[in-house]
A tleap script that builds the chain and sets N, CA, C and O, in Angstrom:
source leaprc.protein.ff14SB
mol = sequence {
  NMET VAL LEU VAL ILE PHE ALA VAL ILE GLY
  PHE LEU VAL GLY TYR LYS LEU GLU VAL THR
  ARG ALA GLY TYR LEU THR MET ALA LEU THR
  THR LEU GLY PHE SER ALA GLY GLN ILE ALA
  LEU LEU PHE LEU THR LYS SER ARG GLU ALA
  MET THR ILE LEU PRO LEU VAL VAL GLY LEU
  VAL LEU VAL LEU PHE MET LEU LEU GLY ALA
  LEU PHE ARG MET VAL VAL ARG ARG ARG THR
  ASN VAL CALA
}
set mol.1.N position { 151.047 89.617 -105.037 }
set mol.1.CA position { 152.236 88.989 -105.483 }
set mol.1.C position { 153.489 89.788 -105.063 }
set mol.1.O position { 154.524 89.217 -104.717 }
set mol.2.N position { 153.359 91.118 -105.106 }
set mol.2.CA position { 154.479 91.934 -104.730 }
set mol.2.C position { 154.817 91.750 -103.232 }
set mol.2.O position { 155.986 91.697 -102.849 }
set mol.3.N position { 153.783 91.655 -102.415 }
set mol.3.CA position { 154.035 91.453 -100.978 }
set mol.3.C position { 154.682 90.124 -100.715 }
set mol.3.O position { 155.492 90.017 -99.794 }
set mol.4.N position { 154.365 89.111 -101.476 }
set mol.4.CA position { 155.016 87.801 -101.317 }
set mol.4.C position { 156.498 87.902 -101.692 }
set mol.4.O position { 157.347 87.308 -101.028 }
set mol.5.N position { 156.800 88.637 -102.731 }
set mol.5.CA position { 158.207 88.840 -103.127 }
set mol.5.C position { 158.963 89.585 -102.033 }
set mol.5.O position { 160.084 89.212 -101.685 }
set mol.6.N position { 158.353 90.636 -101.491 }
set mol.6.CA position { 159.000 91.355 -100.384 }
set mol.6.C position { 159.146 90.487 -99.148 }
set mol.6.O position { 160.134 90.615 -98.425 }
set mol.7.N position { 158.175 89.596 -98.881 }
set mol.7.CA position { 158.263 88.696 -97.758 }
set mol.7.C position { 159.414 87.713 -97.951 }
set mol.7.O position { 160.144 87.435 -96.999 }
set mol.8.N position { 159.589 87.196 -99.125 }
set mol.8.CA position { 160.694 86.290 -99.412 }
set mol.8.C position { 162.028 87.010 -99.292 }
set mol.8.O position { 162.962 86.475 -98.694 }
set mol.9.N position { 162.136 88.194 -99.838 }
set mol.9.CA position { 163.353 89.000 -99.728 }
set mol.9.C position { 163.687 89.302 -98.265 }
set mol.9.O position { 164.835 89.196 -97.836 }
set mol.10.N position { 162.651 89.680 -97.516 }
set mol.10.CA position { 162.884 89.939 -96.073 }
set mol.10.C position { 163.328 88.725 -95.337 }
set mol.10.O position { 164.235 88.812 -94.509 }
set mol.11.N position { 162.717 87.563 -95.605 }
set mol.11.CA position { 163.130 86.345 -94.936 }
set mol.11.C position { 164.585 85.997 -95.277 }
set mol.11.O position { 165.365 85.643 -94.393 }
set mol.12.N position { 164.931 86.095 -96.510 }
set mol.12.CA position { 166.316 85.758 -96.911 }
set mol.12.C position { 167.331 86.723 -96.315 }
set mol.12.O position { 168.410 86.297 -95.905 }
set mol.13.N position { 167.014 88.004 -96.258 }
set mol.13.CA position { 167.927 89.002 -95.643 }
set mol.13.C position { 168.009 88.716 -94.169 }
set mol.13.O position { 169.114 88.710 -93.627 }
set mol.14.N position { 166.914 88.480 -93.486 }
set mol.14.CA position { 166.917 88.153 -92.070 }
set mol.14.C position { 167.710 86.887 -91.766 }
set mol.14.O position { 168.451 86.832 -90.784 }
set mol.15.N position { 167.552 85.862 -92.619 }
set mol.15.CA position { 168.249 84.630 -92.440 }
set mol.15.C position { 169.743 84.829 -92.625 }
set mol.15.O position { 170.554 84.241 -91.910 }
set mol.16.N position { 170.092 85.651 -93.576 }
set mol.16.CA position { 171.549 85.884 -93.852 }
set mol.16.C position { 172.179 86.688 -92.751 }
set mol.16.O position { 173.280 86.355 -92.314 }
set mol.17.N position { 171.525 87.741 -92.277 }
set mol.17.CA position { 172.142 88.656 -91.286 }
set mol.17.C position { 171.972 88.131 -89.854 }
set mol.17.O position { 172.745 88.502 -88.970 }
set mol.18.N position { 170.999 87.298 -89.621 }
set mol.18.CA position { 170.707 86.720 -88.306 }
set mol.18.C position { 170.479 87.869 -87.274 }
set mol.18.O position { 170.097 88.976 -87.655 }
set mol.19.N position { 170.707 87.602 -86.023 }
set mol.19.CA position { 170.520 88.578 -85.002 }
set mol.19.C position { 171.911 89.164 -84.647 }
set mol.19.O position { 172.508 88.839 -83.621 }
set mol.20.N position { 172.382 90.025 -85.535 }
set mol.20.CA position { 173.677 90.692 -85.334 }
set mol.20.C position { 173.430 92.208 -85.379 }
set mol.20.O position { 172.312 92.667 -85.615 }
set mol.21.N position { 174.483 92.951 -85.151 }
set mol.21.CA position { 174.323 94.404 -85.255 }
set mol.21.C position { 173.913 94.841 -86.665 }
set mol.21.O position { 173.114 95.762 -86.830 }
set mol.22.N position { 174.457 94.187 -87.650 }
set mol.22.CA position { 174.108 94.517 -89.013 }
set mol.22.C position { 172.646 94.182 -89.311 }
set mol.22.O position { 171.974 94.905 -90.047 }
set mol.23.N position { 172.151 93.060 -88.724 }
set mol.23.CA position { 170.771 92.713 -88.879 }
set mol.23.C position { 169.823 93.713 -88.226 }
set mol.23.O position { 168.821 94.110 -88.820 }
set mol.24.N position { 170.140 94.109 -87.025 }
set mol.24.CA position { 169.302 95.077 -86.342 }
set mol.24.C position { 169.337 96.443 -87.041 }
set mol.24.O position { 168.323 97.134 -87.138 }
set mol.25.N position { 170.525 96.810 -87.521 }
set mol.25.CA position { 170.646 98.095 -88.226 }
set mol.25.C position { 169.863 98.058 -89.527 }
set mol.25.O position { 169.223 99.047 -89.884 }
set mol.26.N position { 169.897 96.979 -90.221 }
set mol.26.CA position { 169.148 96.840 -91.482 }
set mol.26.C position { 167.662 96.933 -91.240 }
set mol.26.O position { 166.945 97.598 -91.988 }
set mol.27.N position { 167.190 96.259 -90.184 }
set mol.27.CA position { 165.733 96.329 -89.841 }
set mol.27.C position { 165.361 97.737 -89.440 }
set mol.27.O position { 164.314 98.227 -89.863 }
set mol.28.N position { 166.167 98.404 -88.648 }
set mol.28.CA position { 165.831 99.745 -88.208 }
set mol.28.C position { 165.851 100.729 -89.388 }
set mol.28.O position { 164.948 101.558 -89.492 }
set mol.29.N position { 166.838 100.664 -90.266 }
set mol.29.CA position { 166.863 101.529 -91.427 }
set mol.29.C position { 165.765 101.275 -92.408 }
set mol.29.O position { 165.278 102.201 -93.056 }
set mol.30.N position { 165.362 100.027 -92.531 }
set mol.30.CA position { 164.238 99.666 -93.404 }
set mol.30.C position { 162.940 100.279 -92.840 }
set mol.30.O position { 162.146 100.861 -93.580 }
set mol.31.N position { 162.746 100.141 -91.556 }
set mol.31.CA position { 161.573 100.723 -90.912 }
set mol.31.C position { 161.539 102.227 -91.067 }
set mol.31.O position { 160.511 102.788 -91.445 }
set mol.32.N position { 162.639 102.884 -90.783 }
set mol.32.CA position { 162.693 104.325 -90.915 }
set mol.32.C position { 162.492 104.802 -92.356 }
set mol.32.O position { 161.808 105.791 -92.616 }
set mol.33.N position { 163.095 104.086 -93.256 }
set mol.33.CA position { 162.993 104.441 -94.694 }
set mol.33.C position { 161.561 104.327 -95.212 }
set mol.33.O position { 161.068 105.245 -95.867 }
set mol.34.N position { 160.891 103.216 -94.927 }
set mol.34.CA position { 159.507 103.059 -95.387 }
set mol.34.C position { 158.559 104.008 -94.681 }
set mol.34.O position { 157.587 104.466 -95.282 }
set mol.35.N position { 158.824 104.318 -93.404 }
set mol.35.CA position { 157.988 105.276 -92.675 }
set mol.35.C position { 158.173 106.693 -93.252 }
set mol.35.O position { 157.207 107.434 -93.432 }
set mol.36.N position { 159.392 107.036 -93.526 }
set mol.36.CA position { 159.677 108.338 -94.149 }
set mol.36.C position { 159.041 108.411 -95.521 }
set mol.36.O position { 158.533 109.462 -95.910 }
set mol.37.N position { 159.059 107.301 -96.271 }
set mol.37.CA position { 158.398 107.279 -97.573 }
set mol.37.C position { 156.911 107.495 -97.466 }
set mol.37.O position { 156.317 108.181 -98.299 }
set mol.38.N position { 156.293 106.910 -96.436 }
set mol.38.CA position { 154.880 107.097 -96.217 }
set mol.38.C position { 154.552 108.548 -95.888 }
set mol.38.O position { 153.594 109.102 -96.427 }
set mol.39.N position { 155.329 109.165 -95.018 }
set mol.39.CA position { 155.098 110.560 -94.658 }
set mol.39.C position { 155.298 111.445 -95.875 }
set mol.39.O position { 154.498 112.349 -96.117 }
set mol.40.N position { 156.343 111.205 -96.639 }
set mol.40.CA position { 156.549 112.005 -97.859 }
set mol.40.C position { 155.392 111.823 -98.843 }
set mol.40.O position { 154.956 112.785 -99.474 }
set mol.41.N position { 154.905 110.617 -98.972 }
set mol.41.CA position { 153.783 110.365 -99.882 }
set mol.41.C position { 152.551 111.143 -99.417 }
set mol.41.O position { 151.829 111.717 -100.233 }
set mol.42.N position { 152.319 111.159 -98.124 }
set mol.42.CA position { 151.144 111.931 -97.630 }
set mol.42.C position { 151.225 113.393 -97.897 }
set mol.42.O position { 150.208 114.033 -98.165 }
set mol.43.N position { 152.467 113.970 -97.829 }
set mol.43.CA position { 152.617 115.380 -98.081 }
set mol.43.C position { 152.588 115.699 -99.595 }
set mol.43.O position { 152.167 116.789 -99.982 }
set mol.44.N position { 153.015 114.790 -100.417 }
set mol.44.CA position { 153.070 115.028 -101.857 }
set mol.44.C position { 151.786 114.728 -102.586 }
set mol.44.O position { 151.612 115.175 -103.720 }
set mol.45.N position { 150.890 113.997 -101.987 }
set mol.45.CA position { 149.657 113.590 -102.611 }
set mol.45.C position { 148.697 114.774 -102.720 }
set mol.45.O position { 148.449 115.470 -101.735 }
set mol.46.N position { 148.168 114.996 -103.901 }
set mol.46.CA position { 147.258 116.137 -104.107 }
set mol.46.C position { 145.827 115.799 -103.701 }
set mol.46.O position { 145.155 116.625 -103.082 }
set mol.47.N position { 145.364 114.644 -104.024 }
set mol.47.CA position { 143.965 114.307 -103.694 }
set mol.47.C position { 143.893 113.168 -102.671 }
set mol.47.O position { 144.806 112.350 -102.563 }
set mol.48.N position { 142.816 113.139 -101.946 }
set mol.48.CA position { 142.636 112.113 -100.953 }
set mol.48.C position { 142.507 110.712 -101.556 }
set mol.48.O position { 142.884 109.726 -100.922 }
set mol.49.N position { 141.980 110.621 -102.765 }
set mol.49.CA position { 141.802 109.300 -103.396 }
set mol.49.C position { 143.146 108.645 -103.733 }
set mol.49.O position { 143.240 107.420 -103.808 }
set mol.50.N position { 144.173 109.454 -103.933 }
set mol.50.CA position { 145.466 108.928 -104.321 }
set mol.50.C position { 146.308 108.489 -103.101 }
set mol.50.O position { 147.380 107.908 -103.270 }
set mol.51.N position { 145.828 108.764 -101.887 }
set mol.51.CA position { 146.589 108.388 -100.692 }
set mol.51.C position { 146.488 106.858 -100.474 }
set mol.51.O position { 145.436 106.248 -100.666 }
set mol.52.N position { 147.609 106.283 -100.074 }
set mol.52.CA position { 147.679 104.847 -99.847 }
set mol.52.C position { 148.601 104.570 -98.701 }
set mol.52.O position { 149.483 105.373 -98.398 }
set mol.53.N position { 148.412 103.449 -98.063 }
set mol.53.CA position { 149.312 103.055 -96.984 }
set mol.53.C position { 150.233 101.940 -97.449 }
set mol.53.O position { 150.842 101.236 -96.643 }
set mol.54.N position { 150.323 101.793 -98.749 }
set mol.54.CA position { 151.170 100.709 -99.305 }
set mol.54.C position { 152.630 100.755 -98.836 }
set mol.54.O position { 153.184 99.702 -98.521 }
set mol.55.N position { 153.285 101.939 -98.776 }
set mol.55.CA position { 154.670 101.897 -98.270 }
set mol.55.C position { 154.751 101.360 -96.855 }
set mol.55.O position { 155.699 100.640 -96.541 }
set mol.56.N position { 153.820 101.672 -96.002 }
set mol.56.CA position { 153.864 101.116 -94.651 }
set mol.56.C position { 153.621 99.603 -94.616 }
set mol.56.O position { 154.237 98.887 -93.827 }
set mol.57.N position { 152.738 99.139 -95.457 }
set mol.57.CA position { 152.440 97.692 -95.520 }
set mol.57.C position { 153.641 96.954 -96.041 }
set mol.57.O position { 154.006 95.917 -95.487 }
set mol.58.N position { 154.265 97.441 -97.077 }
set mol.58.CA position { 155.455 96.780 -97.654 }
set mol.58.C position { 156.569 96.788 -96.643 }
set mol.58.O position { 157.230 95.766 -96.460 }
set mol.59.N position { 156.811 97.918 -95.968 }
set mol.59.CA position { 157.857 98.004 -94.922 }
set mol.59.C position { 157.586 97.054 -93.778 }
set mol.59.O position { 158.502 96.402 -93.276 }
set mol.60.N position { 156.315 96.971 -93.357 }
set mol.60.CA position { 155.948 96.070 -92.252 }
set mol.60.C position { 156.202 94.630 -92.673 }
set mol.60.O position { 156.786 93.862 -91.908 }
set mol.61.N position { 155.780 94.251 -93.865 }
set mol.61.CA position { 155.996 92.875 -94.333 }
set mol.61.C position { 157.481 92.552 -94.422 }
set mol.61.O position { 157.923 91.479 -94.012 }
set mol.62.N position { 158.234 93.488 -94.958 }
set mol.62.CA position { 159.690 93.297 -95.109 }
set mol.62.C position { 160.374 93.085 -93.751 }
set mol.62.O position { 161.126 92.128 -93.565 }
set mol.63.N position { 160.098 93.998 -92.805 }
set mol.63.CA position { 160.722 93.890 -91.512 }
set mol.63.C position { 160.235 92.679 -90.734 }
set mol.63.O position { 161.034 92.038 -90.052 }
set mol.64.N position { 158.968 92.347 -90.810 }
set mol.64.CA position { 158.412 91.192 -90.112 }
set mol.64.C position { 159.089 89.912 -90.576 }
set mol.64.O position { 159.435 89.054 -89.765 }
set mol.65.N position { 159.277 89.788 -91.896 }
set mol.65.CA position { 159.912 88.573 -92.413 }
set mol.65.C position { 161.401 88.571 -92.233 }
set mol.65.O position { 162.011 87.502 -92.235 }
set mol.66.N position { 162.029 89.745 -92.074 }
set mol.66.CA position { 163.426 89.784 -91.690 }
set mol.66.C position { 163.561 89.218 -90.292 }
set mol.66.O position { 164.467 88.431 -90.017 }
set mol.67.N position { 162.666 89.617 -89.415 }
set mol.67.CA position { 162.707 89.126 -88.049 }
set mol.67.C position { 162.449 87.599 -88.014 }
set mol.67.O position { 163.136 86.864 -87.305 }
set mol.68.N position { 161.471 87.151 -88.775 }
set mol.68.CA position { 161.157 85.714 -88.799 }
set mol.68.C position { 162.345 84.925 -89.363 }
set mol.68.O position { 162.663 83.847 -88.860 }
set mol.69.N position { 163.007 85.454 -90.409 }
set mol.69.CA position { 164.187 84.784 -90.963 }
set mol.69.C position { 165.328 84.698 -89.934 }
set mol.69.O position { 165.999 83.672 -89.826 }
set mol.70.N position { 165.532 85.768 -89.197 }
set mol.70.CA position { 166.606 85.749 -88.181 }
set mol.70.C position { 166.277 84.784 -87.069 }
set mol.70.O position { 167.159 84.069 -86.592 }
set mol.71.N position { 165.015 84.744 -86.639 }
set mol.71.CA position { 164.622 83.802 -85.591 }
set mol.71.C position { 164.682 82.351 -86.082 }
set mol.71.O position { 165.056 81.450 -85.331 }
set mol.72.N position { 164.311 82.137 -87.348 }
set mol.72.CA position { 164.385 80.793 -87.921 }
set mol.72.C position { 165.823 80.313 -87.944 }
set mol.72.O position { 166.079 79.145 -87.651 }
set mol.73.N position { 166.791 81.197 -88.289 }
set mol.73.CA position { 168.162 80.798 -88.317 }
set mol.73.C position { 168.667 80.466 -86.910 }
set mol.73.O position { 169.446 79.529 -86.735 }
set mol.74.N position { 168.224 81.232 -85.911 }
set mol.74.CA position { 168.604 80.947 -84.539 }
set mol.74.C position { 168.107 79.561 -84.090 }
set mol.74.O position { 168.828 78.811 -83.432 }
set mol.75.N position { 166.842 79.238 -84.467 }
set mol.75.CA position { 166.295 77.936 -84.117 }
set mol.75.C position { 167.061 76.841 -84.788 }
set mol.75.O position { 167.403 75.846 -84.149 }
set mol.76.N position { 167.344 76.991 -86.068 }
set mol.76.CA position { 168.101 75.984 -86.798 }
set mol.76.C position { 169.494 75.791 -86.206 }
set mol.76.O position { 169.966 74.660 -86.095 }
set mol.77.N position { 170.136 76.851 -85.835 }
set mol.77.CA position { 171.455 76.756 -85.270 }
set mol.77.C position { 171.479 76.070 -83.908 }
set mol.77.O position { 172.387 75.297 -83.600 }
set mol.78.N position { 170.472 76.367 -83.108 }
set mol.78.CA position { 170.377 75.731 -81.777 }
set mol.78.C position { 170.088 74.248 -81.910 }
set mol.78.O position { 170.632 73.443 -81.154 }
set mol.79.N position { 169.249 73.877 -82.851 }
set mol.79.CA position { 168.943 72.464 -83.036 }
set mol.79.C position { 170.131 71.667 -83.524 }
set mol.79.O position { 170.310 70.511 -83.140 }
set mol.80.N position { 170.960 72.289 -84.383 }
set mol.80.CA position { 172.158 71.567 -84.853 }
set mol.80.C position { 173.235 71.492 -83.787 }
set mol.80.O position { 174.029 70.551 -83.786 }
set mol.81.N position { 173.285 72.464 -82.873 }
set mol.81.CA position { 174.263 72.402 -81.754 }
set mol.81.C position { 173.859 71.407 -80.729 }
set mol.81.O position { 174.734 70.798 -80.114 }
set mol.82.N position { 172.608 71.198 -80.501 }
set mol.82.CA position { 172.120 70.239 -79.496 }
set mol.82.C position { 172.353 68.823 -79.941 }
set mol.82.O position { 172.718 67.975 -79.127 }
set mol.83.N position { 172.157 68.546 -81.181 }
set mol.83.CA position { 172.236 67.148 -81.689 }
set mol.83.C position { 173.658 66.648 -81.772 }
set mol.83.O position { 173.889 65.508 -82.174 }
savepdb mol mol.pdb
quit
């Protein structure tokens, strides 16, 4: 359920920012932030059982749906300009 929420948030952010400098910057900072969180988690974890790749999965879902939202907005805009 949490991944679905992050997917919806990512789609809405991507749709809002579209393919602009702000959109690319947001996607890049999101990727770097979640990757840094994963690396920090690996260094801070005491036992192997507590290690998880959840920050990377959440970051991947968020960035992927940001990209999909931006592409969806481009398609919608092109279809309205053609008609």
